C-alpha positions in Angstrom: -77.5 -10.4 105.0 -74.9 -8.7 107.3 -72.5 -6.9 105.7 -69.3 -8.2 106.4 -66.8 -5.7 104.2 -68.0 -2.7 105.2 -64.7 -0.7 104.0 -64.9 -2.0 100.7 -68.7 -1.6 100.5 -68.0 2.1 101.0 -66.5 2.8 97.8 -63.0 1.1 98.1 -64.3 -1.9 96.1 -64.7 0.2 93.1 -60.8 0.9 93.0 -59.4 -2.6 92.7 -58.9 -3.7 89.4 -61.3 -6.2 88.0 -58.4 -8.9 88.5 -58.2 -8.1 92.0 -61.6 -8.5 92.9 -62.3 -11.6 91.4 -59.5 -13.0 93.2 -61.0 -11.5 96.0 -64.0 -13.3 95.4 -62.2 -16.3 94.9 -59.9 -16.6 98.2 -63.7 -16.2 99.8 -64.7 -19.3 97.4 -61.8 -21.0 98.0 -62.3 -20.3 102.4 -65.7 -22.1 101.7 -64.4 -25.5 99.9 -62.3 -25.4 102.5 -64.1 -25.4 105.7 -66.4 -28.0 103.4 -63.6 -30.1 103.6 -63.1 -30.1 107.0 -67.1 -30.9 107.4 -67.5 -27.2 109.5 -71.1 -26.2 107.5 -71.4 -23.1 109.5 -67.8 -21.5 108.7 -68.4 -22.6 105.0 -71.6 -21.1 104.7 -70.1 -17.7 106.2 -67.1 -17.4 103.6 -70.1 -18.6 100.6 -72.0 -15.3 101.7 -68.9 -13.5 102.1 -68.2 -14.4 98.1 -71.7 -13.9 97.4 -71.3 -10.2 99.0 -68.3 -9.5 96.9 -69.5 -11.0 93.9 -72.4 -8.0 94.3 -70.1 -5.6 95.2 -68.1 -6.4 91.8 -71.8 -6.5 89.7 -72.6 -3.1 91.1 -69.1 -1.4 89.9 -69.8 0.5 87.0 -66.2 -0.3 85.2 -67.5 -4.2 85.1 -71.0 -3.5 83.2 -69.7 -5.4 80.3 -68.9 -8.6 82.0 -72.7 -8.8 83.6 -73.5 -11.4 82.0 -70.5 -13.8 83.1 -70.6 -12.4 86.4 -74.4 -13.3 86.9 -73.7 -17.0 85.7 -70.7 -17.1 88.2 -73.1 -15.7 91.1 -75.8 -18.5 89.7 -73.3 -21.1 89.6 -71.9 -20.2 93.0 -75.2 -20.2 95.0 -75.6 -23.6 92.8 -73.2 -25.2 93.7 -73.4 -24.0 97.7 -76.8 -23.8 98.2 -78.8 -25.6 96.0 -78.4 -28.8 93.8 -75.3 -28.4 92.0 -77.5 -29.0 88.5 -74.3 -27.0 86.4 -71.9 -30.3 88.4 -69.8 -27.9 89.3 -66.7 -28.9 91.5 -64.0 -27.8 93.7 -61.6 -27.9 91.3 -63.4 -25.9 88.7 -64.3 -23.2 90.7 -60.6 -23.2 92.3 -59.0 -23.6 88.5 -61.5 -20.6 87.3 -60.2 -18.1 90.4 -56.5 -19.6 90.2 -56.6 -17.0 86.6 -57.7 -14.1 88.5 -55.4 -14.6 91.1 -52.6 -14.8 89.1 -53.6 -11.7 87.1 -53.9 -9.7 90.1 -50.7 -10.4 90.9 -49.3 -9.3 87.5 -50.6 -6.0 88.2 -53.9 -6.5 85.1 
């Protein structure tokens, strides 16, 4: 996979709070959902790949060690929803609701 967020991968990502990191992942997930609704599979796939890249950076961040179970389950859920058969029965709304909380918290500076 080609690295899209080179400056973030270079270490800037770790300076963001957990909520900011997750809000950014959520932004890419939202883009993937919106492109899917517009029936643009290529752009949806690209946004999904960027979301996974940011998710992997979040997993690699040492401050998130205690959250690994949730983070890895989320990665599995995203892959299931966008690339596989959606056996977890996720929906656009369920993913959006999950990430909205992080967006709200990031805006509050948490």
